C-alpha positions in Angstrom: -0.2 0.2 0.0 1.2 3.3 -1.2 2.0 6.1 1.6 -0.9 8.2 0.3 -3.3 5.3 0.4 -2.1 4.4 3.7 -2.8 7.9 5.2 -5.9 8.2 3.3 -6.9 4.5 5.4 -5.8 5.9 9.0 -7.7 9.6 8.2 -10.9 7.5 7.3 -10.4 5.1 10.6 -10.0 8.0 12.7 -12.8 9.7 11.3 -15.0 6.3 11.8 -13.5 6.7 15.7 -15.0 10.5 16.0 -18.3 9.3 15.0 -18.4 7.0 18.0 -17.3 9.8 20.6 -13.3 8.7 20.9 -10.4 10.4 19.8 -7.5 8.5 18.1 -4.9 8.0 21.3 -3.4 4.6 20.0 -1.0 4.4 17.0 -2.5 2.7 13.8 0.6 0.7 13.2 -0.4 -2.8 12.0 -1.2 -3.9 8.8 -3.5 -7.0 7.6 -0.9 -9.6 8.6 0.4 -8.5 12.2 -3.4 -8.2 13.1 -4.0 -11.4 11.6 -0.8 -12.4 13.5 -1.7 -11.6 16.6 -5.3 -13.2 16.3 -3.7 -16.6 15.1 -1.2 -16.8 17.6 -3.5 -16.1 20.4 -5.6 -19.0 18.8 -2.1 -20.9 18.4 -2.4 -24.8 17.2 0.7 -25.4 18.2 0.2 -24.3 22.2 -3.7 -26.1 22.1 -2.5 -29.5 20.7 0.9 -29.9 23.1 -1.5 -29.0 25.9 -4.5 -31.0 25.5 -3.7 -33.5 22.7 -4.0 -36.6 25.3 -7.4 -35.4 26.5 -9.1 -35.9 23.0 -6.7 -39.3 22.2 -7.2 -40.7 25.8 -10.9 -40.0 25.6 -11.8 -40.5 21.6 -8.9 -42.5 20.5 -7.4 -41.4 17.1 -10.8 -40.7 15.7 -10.7 -37.5 17.7 -9.4 -35.9 15.1 -12.6 -35.2 13.3 -13.9 -33.5 15.9 -12.3 -30.3 15.2 -14.7 -30.0 12.3 -17.2 -29.1 15.0 -15.4 -26.3 16.7 -13.7 -24.8 13.2 -17.3 -24.6 11.5 -19.0 -23.5 14.8 -16.3 -20.6 15.3 -16.4 -19.5 11.7 -19.5 -18.6 12.0 -19.2 -16.8 15.0 -16.0 -15.1 12.9 -18.5 -14.3 10.9 -20.9 -12.7 13.2 -18.1 -10.7 15.2 -16.4 -9.8 11.4 -19.7 -7.4 11.0 -19.7 -5.9 14.2 -16.1 -5.5 14.2 -16.6 -3.8 10.9 -19.2 -1.4 11.9 -17.4 -0.7 15.4 -13.9 -0.5 15.0 -13.0 0.2 18.6 -10.9 -1.7 20.9 -12.1 -3.7 23.2 -14.2 -5.8 20.9 -17.0 -7.9 22.5 -17.4 -5.0 25.6 -17.7 -2.4 23.0 -20.2 -4.4 20.6 -22.1 -5.3 23.4 -22.2 -2.1 24.5 -23.7 -0.5 21.3 -26.1 -3.1 20.6 -27.8 -3.8 23.7 -26.9 -1.4 26.1 -24.4 0.1 29.0 -24.9 -2.4 31.7 -25.2 -5.5 29.3 -21.9 -4.5 27.7 -20.2 -4.1 31.2 -21.3 -7.6 31.7 -19.7 -8.5 28.6 -16.4 -6.7 29.4 -16.4 -8.2 33.0 -16.4 -12.2 31.8 -14.2 -11.6 29.2 -11.4 -9.5 30.7 -11.6 -12.3 33.5 -11.3 -15.3 30.7 -8.2 -13.0 29.2 -6.0 -12.6 32.3 -6.8 -16.5 33.4 -5.7 -17.3 30.1 -2.4 -15.6 30.2 -1.7 -17.5 33.6 -3.0 -21.0 32.2 -0.7 -20.2 28.9 2.8 -19.3 30.7 2.5 -21.9 33.2 1.9 -24.4 30.3 5.2 -23.4 29.5 7.2 -24.8 32.3 7.3 -28.5 31.7 8.6 -27.8 28.2 11.0 -25.1 29.7 12.4 -27.7 32.3 13.1 -30.3 29.4 14.9 -27.6 27.2 17.5 -26.8 30.1 17.8 -30.4 31.3 18.9 -31.0 27.4 21.1 -27.8 27.0 22.4 -27.2 30.3 21.9 -30.3 32.3 19.6 -28.4 34.9 17.2 -30.6 36.8 14.0 -28.2 37.3 10.9 -30.1 38.5 8.3 -28.6 36.4 5.5 -29.6 39.3 7.2 -27.7 42.0 5.2 -24.7 42.7 8.4 -22.2 43.4 8.9 -23.4 39.7 6.2 -22.6 38.4 6.1 -19.3 39.9 9.7 -17.8 39.1 9.6 -19.4 35.4 6.3 -17.8 34.8 6.8 -14.9 36.4 10.2 -13.9 34.1 8.2 -15.2 31.0 5.3 -12.3 32.2 8.1 -9.9 33.0 9.6 -10.4 28.9 6.0 -10.1 27.8 5.0 -7.2 29.4 8.4 -5.4 28.6 7.8 -5.7 25.0 4.1 -5.1 25.2 4.9 -1.5 26.5 7.5 -0.7 24.3 4.6 -0.8 21.3 2.1 -2.5 19.3 4.9 -2.7 16.4 6.7 -4.7 18.7 3.8 -6.9 19.8 2.8 -7.2 16.0 6.8 -8.4 15.1 6.6 -11.1 18.0 3.2 -12.0 16.7 4.7 -12.4 12.9 7.2 -14.4 14.0 5.2 -16.6 16.4 3.2 -17.4 12.7 6.4 -18.6 11.2 7.2 -20.9 14.1 3.9 -21.9 14.2 4.0 -23.1 10.5 7.5 -25.0 11.2 5.8 -26.8 14.3 2.8 -27.6 12.6 3.6 -28.2 8.7 7.3 -28.8 9.4 6.9 -31.4 11.9 4.2 -33.4 10.3 6.5 -33.4 7.4 9.3 -34.4 9.6 7.4 -37.7 11.2 6.1 -38.5 7.8 9.6 -38.6 6.4 11.2 -40.4 9.8 8.0 -43.0 9.1 4.3 -43.1 9.9 3.3 -46.3 12.4 -0.3 -46.5 11.0 -2.3 -46.3 7.9 -4.9 -43.4 7.4 -7.4 -45.8 8.4 -6.2 -45.6 11.9 -7.7 -41.9 12.3 -11.0 -43.2 12.1 -10.5 -45.8 14.9 -11.1 -45.4 18.6 -8.6 -48.1 19.5 -10.7 -49.4 22.6 -10.6 -45.7 24.3 -14.6 -46.3 24.9 -14.2 -49.1 27.3 -13.0 -49.0 30.8 -11.1 -52.2 30.2 -9.1 -50.2 27.5 -9.4 -47.1 27.9 -6.2 -45.0 28.8 -7.7 -42.7 32.0 -9.9 -45.9 33.2 -12.8 -44.2 32.6 -15.8 -46.1 30.8 -18.0 -45.0 27.8 -19.6 -48.3 27.7 -18.2 -48.5 24.1 -20.3 -45.2 22.9 -18.4 -42.6 21.1 -21.2 -40.2 21.3 -20.5 -40.1 24.9 -16.6 -39.9 24.5 -16.8 -37.4 21.9 -19.0 -35.2 24.1 -15.4 -34.8 26.2 -13.2 -35.7 23.3 -14.5 -32.8 21.4 -13.3 -30.4 24.6 -9.8 -30.8 23.2 -9.8 -28.7 20.0 -12.4 -26.5 21.5 -9.8 -24.7 23.6 -7.9 -24.2 20.4 -10.3 -22.1 18.3 -11.1 -19.0 19.8 -8.8 -15.9 20.4 -9.5 -14.9 16.5 -11.6 -12.0 18.3 -8.3 -10.7 19.3 -8.0 -9.0 16.0 -10.7 -6.8 17.2 -9.2 -6.0 20.3 -6.6 -3.9 18.5 -8.8 -2.1 16.0 -7.6 1.1 17.0 -4.0 0.2 16.2 -5.1 -1.5 12.6 -4.8 0.8 9.2 -8.3 -0.2 7.3 -9.8 -1.6 10.2 -13.2 -2.0 9.1 -12.0 -4.4 6.2 -8.9 -5.9 7.6 -10.1 -7.0 11.2 -12.8 -9.2 9.9 -10.7 -10.7 7.2 -8.1 -11.6 10.0 -10.6 -12.9 12.2 -11.7 -15.3 9.7 -8.3 -16.2 8.5 -7.1 -16.9 11.9 -10.0 -19.7 12.4 -9.4 -21.6 8.5 -5.6 -21.3 9.0 -5.8 -22.2 12.7 -8.1 -25.3 11.7 -5.7 -26.5 8.8 -2.9 -26.5 10.8 -4.3 -28.2 13.8 -6.0 -31.1 11.4 -2.4 -31.7 9.7 -0.3 -31.4 13.1 -3.0 -33.9 14.9 -3.0 -36.3 12.0 0.9 -36.4 12.1 1.2 -36.9 15.7 -1.3 -39.5 15.6 0.1 -41.7 12.7 3.7 -41.3 14.2 2.0 -43.0 17.7 4.8 -46.2 18.3 2.5 -49.6 19.2 -0.9 -50.6 18.2 -4.2 -51.2 19.7 -4.9 -49.6 23.3 -1.3 -50.1 24.8 0.2 -47.8 21.8 -2.4 -45.0 22.6 -2.4 -45.8 26.6 1.8 -45.4 26.2 1.2 -42.1 23.9 -1.1 -40.7 26.9 0.9 -41.4 29.4 4.1 -39.9 27.4 2.5 -37.3 26.2 3.7 -35.4 22.8 7.4 -35.9 24.0 6.7 -39.5 23.8 5.9 -39.5 20.2 8.6 -37.5 19.0 11.4 -39.2 21.3 12.2 -41.1 17.9 13.6 -38.6 16.4 17.0 -37.3 16.5 18.1 -35.2 19.5 18.8 -32.0 17.9 15.0 -32.0 16.0 13.9 -32.5 19.4 15.5 -29.4 21.1 14.8 -27.6 18.3 11.1 -28.7 18.5 11.4 -27.7 22.3 12.5 -24.3 21.5 9.5 -23.5 18.9 6.9 -24.8 21.8 8.6 -22.4 24.3 8.0 -19.6 21.5 4.6 -20.5 20.8 3.5 -20.4 24.2 5.5 -16.9 24.8 4.1 -15.3 21.5 0.4 -16.9 22.3 0.6 -15.0 25.9 2.1 -11.8 24.3 -1.0 -11.4 22.2 -3.5 -12.5 25.0 -1.9 -10.0 27.1 -1.5 -7.5 24.5 -5.4 -8.2 23.6 -6.3 -7.9 27.3 -4.7 -4.5 27.6 -6.5 -2.9 25.3 -9.8 -4.1 26.8 -8.9 -3.0 30.1 -7.9 0.6 28.3 -11.5 0.8 26.7 -13.2 -0.4 29.5 -11.6 1.8 31.8 -11.9 5.0 28.7 -15.4 4.6 29.3 -15.3 5.1 33.1 -16.2 1.4 33.7 -13.3 0.4 36.3 -11.9 1.4 39.2 -9.3 3.9 38.8 -10.3 4.1 35.1 -8.2 7.7 34.6 -5.0 5.9 35.5 -5.7 2.5 33.5 -6.5 4.6 30.2 -3.6 6.6 30.3 -1.6 6.2 27.0 1.9 6.2 27.3 3.4 9.6 25.0 6.5 7.8 23.9 5.1 3.8 22.9 1.6 5.0 22.4 0.7 1.9 24.5 -1.6 1.5 27.6 1.1 0.9 29.9 -0.9 0.9 33.4 -3.5 -1.3 32.1 -0.4 -3.9 30.8 1.3 -3.6 34.3 -2.1 -3.7 36.1 -2.7 -6.7 33.9 0.4 -8.3 35.0 -0.1 -8.0 38.5 -3.2 -9.8 38.4 -2.0 -12.5 36.1 0.7 -13.2 38.7 -1.9 -13.3 41.8 -3.5 -16.1 40.1 -0.5 -17.9 39.6 0.1 -18.0 43.1 -3.0 -20.0 43.3 -0.8 -23.2 42.5 0.6 -23.4 46.4 -3.1 -24.0 47.0 -3.6 -27.3 46.5 -5.4 -30.0 48.9 -4.0 -33.3 49.4 -7.5 -34.6 50.0 -11.2 -34.2 49.0 -12.8 -31.1 50.4 -16.4 -31.2 50.6 -18.9 -27.9 51.0 -22.8 -28.7 51.1 -23.1 -30.5 47.5 -19.7 -29.6 46.2 -16.5 -31.5 46.3 -12.8 -29.8 45.7 -11.0 -32.7 44.3 -7.7 -33.4 46.3 -4.5 -33.0 44.1 -6.3 -30.1 41.9 -4.3 -26.8 42.6 -6.3 -23.8 42.8 -5.2 -22.4 39.2 -6.1 -25.4 37.6 -9.3 -25.5 38.6 -9.4 -21.7 37.8 -8.0 -22.0 34.1 -11.5 -23.9 33.5 -12.8 -20.6 33.0 -10.4 -19.6 30.6 -12.6 -21.4 28.1 -15.9 -21.2 29.6 -15.3 -17.6 30.4 -14.6 -17.1 26.8 -17.7 -18.7 25.4 -20.3 -17.2 27.8 -19.0 -13.5 26.8 -18.8 -15.0 23.0 -22.6 -16.0 23.1 -23.8 -13.1 25.4 -22.1 -11.1 21.9 -23.9 -12.7 19.5 -27.2 -12.5 21.9 -26.7 -8.7 21.4 -26.3 -9.1 17.9 -29.5 -11.0 17.5 -31.2 -8.3 19.6 -29.6 -5.5 17.7 -30.6 -7.1 14.4 -34.5 -7.5 15.8 -34.3 -3.5 17.1 -33.6 -2.8 13.1 -29.7 -2.0 13.2 -28.5 -2.0 9.8 -24.8 -3.3 9.5 -22.8 -0.1 7.6 -19.4 -1.5 7.9 -17.4 -2.2 5.0 -18.0 -6.3 5.8 -21.6 -7.1 6.0 -23.3 -10.3 5.9 -26.7 -9.3 3.9 -29.5 -11.2 4.2 -27.5 -14.1 5.1 -26.8 -12.0 8.6 -29.8 -13.4 11.0 -28.9 -17.4 9.7 -25.6 -16.9 10.7 -25.8 -15.2 13.7 -28.6 -17.7 14.8 -26.1 -20.8 13.9 -23.6 -19.2 16.1 -25.4 -18.6 18.9 -26.4 -22.4 18.4 -23.3 -23.5 19.1 -22.1 -21.5 21.3 -24.6 -22.2 23.7 -24.8 -25.7 23.2 -20.8 -25.9 23.5 -21.1 -23.8 26.6 -23.3 -26.4 28.4 -21.3 -29.3 27.5 -18.3 -27.2 28.7 -19.8 -26.9 32.2 -22.1 -29.1 33.0 -21.5 -31.3 36.3 -21.9 -34.7 36.1 -20.4 -36.2 39.2 -16.4 -36.3 40.2 -16.9 -40.6 39.3 -17.8 -39.8 35.5 -15.4 -39.2 33.0 -16.1 -35.4 32.7 -16.2 -34.8 36.0 -12.8 -37.0 36.7 -11.2 -35.4 33.3 -12.3 -31.9 32.7 -14.6 -29.3 34.8 -14.5 -31.7 38.1 -17.8 -31.9 38.5 -19.2 -28.4 40.0 -16.0 -26.6 39.8 -16.4 -24.9 36.4 -19.7 -23.7 36.9 -19.0 -22.5 40.1 -16.0 -20.2 38.8 -18.3 -18.9 36.7 -20.9 -17.8 39.4 -18.5 -16.6 41.6 -17.3 -14.3 39.1 -20.6 -13.3 38.0 -21.5 -12.6 41.7 -18.2 -10.3 42.3 -19.0 -8.7 39.5 -22.7 -8.1 40.3 -22.0 -7.0 43.7 -19.5 -4.3 42.2 -21.5 -3.3 39.7 -24.6 -2.5 42.3 -21.7 -0.5 44.3 -20.7 1.3 41.8 -22.7 1.6 39.0 -20.1 1.7 36.3 -23.2 1.5 33.4 -23.5 5.6 34.3 -20.1 5.6 32.6 -20.7 3.9 30.2 -23.6 5.4 29.2 -21.9 8.4 28.5 -20.0 6.5 25.4 -23.0 5.5 23.0 -22.4 8.1 20.8 -22.6 6.9 17.4 -23.5 9.2 14.1 -24.4 6.1 11.9 -27.1 5.6 14.6 -28.6 9.0 15.4 -31.3 7.2 18.0 -29.0 4.7 19.7 -28.4 6.9 23.1 -32.0 7.4 23.1 -32.7 3.6 22.5 -30.5 3.0 25.5 -31.7 5.6 28.0 -33.4 3.3 30.1 -30.1 1.0 31.0 -29.0 3.7 33.2 -30.1 6.6 35.5 -28.0 9.2 33.9 -28.9 10.2 30.3 -26.1 10.5 28.0 -23.9 13.7 27.3 -25.3 15.6 24.5 -22.0 15.9 22.7 -19.5 12.9 21.7 -17.2 12.5 25.1 -13.5 13.0 24.5 -11.3 10.0 25.6 -8.7 10.9 28.7 -5.1 11.7 27.4 
């Protein structure tokens, strides 16, 4: 793109931002590839597969690979809905802003509340997930014997990683984009490259292996010792949760809209491309790992579940294994960096609307770097507090009323379940907001619209998110496969309820919706402010608000 065209698009973006009542504070330095890179590295096929491969394999067997198609297709519909909203509302904060404008200040505030917690928790989950790979690499290179299960090891490695990520994110959106762009290349090598290496080394199975369960639906041969009574449907409802944890993060392209050139056009494209290429990469890598599993039948699957991905790769030369470990570590690093960057833009956008305590401090943008430094630092501190929960790990089951907290499960691991349930909840609420807006006569005016398919696509996305959220949170008892392996019975649902109660208490005491109500100005919808007037005790301002400097 020429400099003149680039300037024109920036002027157009800033003009649209002004119609929404905001002055540009962040710097538009990201193009399509950088925007896509942030979304793609947040989604990160490598991080998802290397974290959850054994859950899918140990519940559905090799055939679990085809369950990837469910979240890929479902989230592609969601990405289409979000893309239309992002094109119409190219504002930092994404889901919060979409819901605020579509329904009202109170509704939007709660979407931002759930989404913000999910992002902070996901950073903690991703950064702590790197510890075992870091321990393995330092052992191979330096002879260190770090215990990846040690609480202190988890803490200092995670804090070190978080410190580097925060420093890079502070120095500018362009730096964040470059880290993400390099992360894309790492993902390409770590998915397609490893698949090719494994194929050259020699697969142990034919393609028919990918359509078998290898005995994982029966208790006597299941790698985890759980019983699905021979039903692949019962096993699949849990096995599908492995890819469900992968296919989100594409919405972060909208979180950085105010730093993206031609955001109304490029952000929707980046969202779709992240889902599509994330799906292709995941399918390729998963298939390669499955076909490379040594041994036959349930024993081979059991060995792979017990040893994880390193067991499958240990036949490769040691140098290749070290190279792979290095790529995995960087994939976790770039994933966490992108999530933190997206979360800080949500906090900035939230605080700019006076929706948080200390809003003026959180929304402050550094004059030199053009980044919300305080939002980044505050988010990093909260993430460290979450990481400290690894020290809360009861040795035995703890009972409270009808809820049993399982022994041996640290509090962070229990909290991590909100990383996906909170995302799905905030996604669902946002799609519901889109449906409500359409029912009120909203007509998308962005550069990307769904046209006459808008209502159909919205309802398909809503159906997928609703059913999958139920599948994620439904409690079934600790003696069931789901309760034992995934959501620990009531714990996942309980975390949602606790975060909702805390949010409701703050909402009733502080009434942040009153501040948000002053930021509903949209010149494309001159009646928008009046439509939401009943959502707050105070009327919206008569003039467009000016964002804090």
